[in-house]
N, CA, C and O of each residue as an XYZ file, in Angstrom:
348
protein
N       0.831     -1.197      0.000
C       0.000      0.000      0.000
C       0.865      1.246      0.000
O       1.973      1.270      0.535
N       0.333      2.246     -0.601
C       1.072      3.506     -0.638
C       0.859      4.279      0.654
O      -0.155      4.145      1.338
N       1.841      5.075      0.949
C       1.758      5.888      2.163
C       0.888      7.113      1.908
O       0.792      7.598      0.781
N       0.263      7.601      2.963
C      -0.543      8.810      2.846
C       0.377     10.017      2.694
O       1.416     10.117      3.346
N      -0.025     10.907      1.836
C       0.750     12.124      1.664
C       0.476     13.062      2.823
O      -0.646     13.159      3.320
N       1.508     13.738      3.233
C       1.362     14.696      4.327
C       1.355     16.102      3.747
O       2.299     16.515      3.073
N       0.300     16.816      4.012
C       0.164     18.186      3.574
C       0.301     19.102      4.775
O      -0.017     18.733      5.905
N       0.788     20.316      4.499
C       0.868     21.252      5.613
C      -0.523     21.771      5.941
O      -1.360     21.926      5.051
N      -0.763     22.031      7.177
C      -2.060     22.508      7.632
C      -2.246     23.953      7.187
O      -1.412     24.816      7.462
N      -3.348     24.200      6.498
C      -3.670     25.552      6.055
C      -4.699     26.145      7.008
O      -5.586     25.447      7.501
N      -4.566     27.431      7.255
C      -5.464     28.104      8.178
C      -6.298     29.123      7.419
O      -5.871     29.687      6.411
N      -7.484     29.337      7.926
C      -8.407     30.280      7.309
C      -7.936     31.708      7.601
O      -7.889     32.128      8.757
N      -7.592     32.443      6.556
C      -7.114     33.809      6.755
C      -8.241     34.745      7.166
O      -7.996     35.798      7.756
N      -9.486     34.360      6.851
C     -10.627     35.190      7.241
C     -10.945     35.036      8.728
O     -11.401     35.986      9.365
N     -10.709     33.850      9.283
C     -10.894     33.656     10.731
C      -9.823     34.415     11.504
O     -10.102     35.001     12.551
N      -8.592     34.403     10.985
C      -7.507     35.107     11.661
C      -7.742     36.612     11.698
O      -7.412     37.267     12.686
N      -8.315     37.166     10.620
C      -8.578     38.598     10.592
C      -9.984     38.944     11.082
O     -10.386     40.107     11.052
N     -10.733     37.930     11.532
C     -12.066     38.081     12.133
C     -13.045     38.803     11.204
O     -13.677     39.787     11.587
N     -13.154     38.297      9.985
C     -14.076     38.853      8.989
C     -15.459     38.256      9.225
O     -15.613     37.037      9.312
N     -16.457     39.121      9.328
C     -17.832     38.650      9.504
C     -18.708     38.980      8.306
O     -19.794     38.418      8.161
N     -18.248     39.887      7.442
C     -19.036     40.287      6.279
C     -18.101     40.513      5.103
O     -17.038     41.117      5.248
N     -18.506     40.021      3.931
C     -17.745     40.244      2.705
C     -18.640     40.947      1.703
O     -19.824     40.632      1.584
N     -18.067     41.898      0.986
C     -18.835     42.672      0.023
C     -18.520     42.187     -1.382
O     -17.354     42.013     -1.736
N     -19.549     41.970     -2.178
C     -19.349     41.471     -3.533
C     -18.754     42.523     -4.451
O     -18.219     42.188     -5.508
N     -18.838     43.797     -4.065
C     -18.327     44.873     -4.908
C     -16.813     44.980     -4.858
O     -16.211     45.604     -5.732
N     -16.195     44.389     -3.863
C     -14.737     44.413     -3.736
C     -14.160     43.226     -4.507
O     -13.769     42.222     -3.912
N     -14.110     43.350     -5.822
C     -13.678     42.242     -6.676
C     -12.189     41.954     -6.524
O     -11.756     40.830     -6.778
N     -11.410     42.927     -6.123
C      -9.972     42.708     -5.930
C      -9.678     41.748     -4.796
O      -8.696     41.007     -4.849
N     -10.508     41.751     -3.780
C     -10.302     40.847     -2.647
C     -10.719     39.419     -2.975
O     -10.312     38.481     -2.291
N     -11.519     39.252     -4.007
C     -11.982     37.919     -4.385
C     -10.949     37.139     -5.189
O     -11.098     35.931     -5.374
N      -9.919     37.802     -5.665
C      -8.975     37.119     -6.547
C      -8.193     36.020     -5.845
O      -7.653     35.140     -6.515
N      -8.113     36.040     -4.528
C      -7.406     34.990     -3.797
C      -8.220     33.698     -3.753
O      -7.675     32.629     -3.479
N      -9.505     33.793     -4.018
C     -10.375     32.618     -4.000
C     -10.782     32.175     -5.401
O     -11.600     31.268     -5.555
N     -10.216     32.810     -6.417
C     -10.514     32.453     -7.802
C      -9.241     31.967     -8.489
O      -8.148     32.465     -8.221
N      -9.400     30.986     -9.383
C      -8.262     30.526    -10.160
C      -8.026     31.481    -11.323
O      -8.767     32.449    -11.493
N      -6.991     31.213    -12.129
C      -6.707     32.095    -13.257
C      -7.766     32.002    -14.351
O      -7.811     32.847    -15.245
N      -8.615     30.982    -14.286
C      -9.736     30.873    -15.220
C     -11.044     31.281    -14.547
O     -12.125     30.953    -15.037
N     -10.949     31.988    -13.440
C     -12.075     32.536    -12.680
C     -13.000     31.465    -12.121
O     -14.208     31.682    -12.016
N     -12.454     30.331    -11.767
C     -13.246     29.307    -11.095
C     -13.015     29.434     -9.588
O     -11.950     29.868     -9.151
N     -14.012     29.055     -8.805
C     -13.900     29.136     -7.352
C     -12.967     28.032     -6.871
O     -13.158     26.860     -7.197
N     -11.966     28.408     -6.101
C     -10.996     27.427     -5.623
C     -11.562     26.673     -4.421
O     -12.265     27.268     -3.605
N     -11.272     25.382     -4.295
C     -11.819     24.592     -3.194
C     -11.145     24.892     -1.861
O     -10.081     25.508     -1.800
N     -11.794     24.442     -0.808
C     -11.299     24.682      0.555
C      -9.946     24.049      0.801
O      -9.120     24.611      1.519
N      -9.711     22.894      0.217
C      -8.452     22.195      0.481
C      -7.251     22.938     -0.083
O      -6.126     22.733      0.373
N      -7.477     23.799     -1.073
C      -6.385     24.587     -1.635
C      -6.238     25.948     -0.956
O      -5.121     26.426     -0.755
N      -7.352     26.566     -0.606
C      -7.284     27.895      0.001
C      -7.104     27.840      1.512
O      -6.541     28.763      2.101
N      -7.577     26.766      2.148
C      -7.459     26.659      3.598
C      -8.584     27.338      4.346
O      -8.513     27.479      5.567
N      -9.618     27.760      3.647
C     -10.737     28.439      4.303
C     -11.568     27.450      5.111
O     -11.627     26.259      4.803
N     -12.206     27.973      6.148
C     -13.129     27.141      6.919
C     -14.460     27.067      6.165
O     -14.671     27.794      5.195
N     -15.339     26.199      6.610
C     -16.618     25.979      5.935
C     -17.464     27.253      5.896
O     -18.064     27.576      4.871
N     -17.505     27.961      7.001
C     -18.318     29.168      7.099
C     -17.867     30.227      6.099
O     -18.686     30.806      5.386
N     -16.568     30.474      6.051
C     -16.067     31.511      5.160
C     -16.054     31.054      3.699
O     -16.207     31.882      2.801
N     -15.878     29.776      3.448
C     -15.948     29.293      2.073
C     -17.356     29.470      1.512
O     -17.521     29.831      0.347
N     -18.374     29.216      2.340
C     -19.754     29.445      1.912
C     -20.015     30.922      1.634
O     -20.702     31.265      0.672
N     -19.460     31.801      2.486
C     -19.616     33.235      2.271
C     -18.941     33.664      0.972
O     -19.498     34.455      0.211
N     -17.751     33.146      0.721
C     -17.016     33.489     -0.493
C     -17.779     33.026     -1.727
O     -17.856     33.747     -2.722
N     -18.344     31.821     -1.660
C     -19.102     31.287     -2.779
C     -20.287     32.184     -3.120
O     -20.532     32.472     -4.292
N     -21.015     32.621     -2.113
C     -22.166     33.505     -2.324
C     -21.718     34.846     -2.896
O     -22.346     35.375     -3.813
N     -20.632     35.396     -2.354
C     -20.139     36.699     -2.809
C     -19.674     36.631     -4.261
O     -19.948     37.542     -5.042
N     -18.969     35.552     -4.629
C     -18.489     35.421     -6.004
C     -19.663     35.262     -6.965
O     -19.648     35.829     -8.057
N     -20.674     34.503     -6.571
C     -21.846     34.334     -7.437
C     -22.599     35.647     -7.606
O     -23.126     35.919     -8.685
N     -22.658     36.460     -6.564
C     -23.300     37.770     -6.678
C     -22.483     38.701     -7.581
O     -23.046     39.458     -8.372
N     -21.157     38.640     -7.456
C     -20.299     39.478     -8.296
C     -20.391     39.059     -9.759
O     -20.312     39.901    -10.654
N     -20.557     37.767    -10.003
C     -20.741     37.305    -11.381
C     -22.064     37.796    -11.945
O     -22.128     38.208    -13.103
N     -23.113     37.757    -11.147
C     -24.423     38.215    -11.607
C     -24.416     39.724    -11.878
O     -25.140     40.203    -12.751
N     -23.607     40.464    -11.136
C     -23.502     41.904    -11.339
C     -22.461     42.255    -12.402
O     -22.194     43.433    -12.638
N     -21.876     41.248    -13.041
C     -20.887     41.402    -14.120
C     -19.602     42.070    -13.649
O     -18.940     42.752    -14.431
N     -19.242     41.886    -12.387
C     -17.960     42.387    -11.894
C     -16.849     41.365    -12.105
O     -15.678     41.721    -12.239
N     -17.230     40.099    -12.134
C     -16.297     38.994    -12.344
C     -16.876     38.124    -13.454
O     -18.065     37.808    -13.419
N     -16.064     37.726    -14.444
C     -16.606     36.858    -15.504
C     -16.884     35.454    -14.984
O     -16.307     35.022    -13.986
N     -17.770     34.753    -15.669
C     -18.101     33.390    -15.247
C     -16.924     32.458    -15.482
O     -16.424     31.859    -14.530
N     -16.473     32.321    -16.704
C     -15.294     31.514    -17.012
C     -14.549     32.134    -18.180
O     -15.068     33.003    -18.880
N     -13.327     31.674    -18.375
C     -12.519     32.093    -19.507
C     -12.278     30.852    -20.345
O     -11.878     29.816    -19.814
N     -12.513     30.938    -21.634
C     -12.327     29.788    -22.503
C     -10.847     29.507    -22.713
O      -9.995     30.355    -22.447
N     -10.558     28.319    -23.188
C      -9.171     27.946    -23.460
C      -8.584     28.756    -24.602
O      -7.388     29.047    -24.615
N      -9.424     29.120    -25.560
C      -8.939     29.837    -26.728
C      -8.594     31.283    -26.411
O      -7.754     31.884    -27.082
N      -9.229     31.838    -25.405
C      -8.946     33.213    -25.010
C      -7.763     33.213    -24.050
O      -7.869     32.751    -22.914
N      -6.658     33.727    -24.513
C      -5.459     33.776    -23.689
C      -5.436     35.116    -22.962
O      -5.489     36.180    -23.580
N      -5.354     35.037    -21.637
C      -5.316     36.249    -20.814
C      -3.946     36.322    -20.156
O      -3.562     35.425    -19.405
N      -3.217     37.382    -20.437
C      -1.865     37.485    -19.887
C      -1.887     37.740    -18.378
O      -1.134     37.110    -17.636
N      -2.723     38.635    -17.929
C      -2.849     38.942    -16.505
C      -4.329     38.956    -16.162
O      -4.980     39.989    -16.322
N      -4.887     37.827    -15.690
C      -6.334     37.745    -15.517
C      -6.924     38.662    -14.456
O      -8.088     39.048    -14.568
N      -6.160     39.022    -13.433
C      -6.711     39.825    -12.350
C      -6.325     41.302    -12.462
O      -6.552     42.086    -11.541
N      -5.751     41.661    -13.584
C      -5.336     43.041    -13.754
C      -6.520     44.004    -13.867
O      -6.467     45.127    -13.365
N      -7.602     43.545    -14.541
C      -8.751     44.423    -14.727
C      -9.708     44.416    -13.546
O     -10.657     45.200    -13.536
N      -9.497     43.560    -12.550
C     -10.323     43.575    -11.345
C      -9.790     44.644    -10.398
O      -8.610     44.648    -10.049
N     -10.649     45.523    -10.002
C     -10.202     46.587     -9.091
C     -11.162     46.728     -7.954
O     -10.963     47.570     -7.079
């Protein structure tokens, strides 16, 4: 049998800074939870707790509906700096 991989423990940066509310209009702060193709990154990669990951998911979906963040980027569209236009 193969051995289990050991990963370093990731901590929720929102719990450390005691964030209780996130605003969907602050698209620049959302870039840490989005991949370069504007997909929502999972908890195991970001280290967020369940509560804050749910908040981030809702905020990103609201920002997408308000056209502040694109839904996805196609493979054919090459973006040199994807988060440059988010402010």
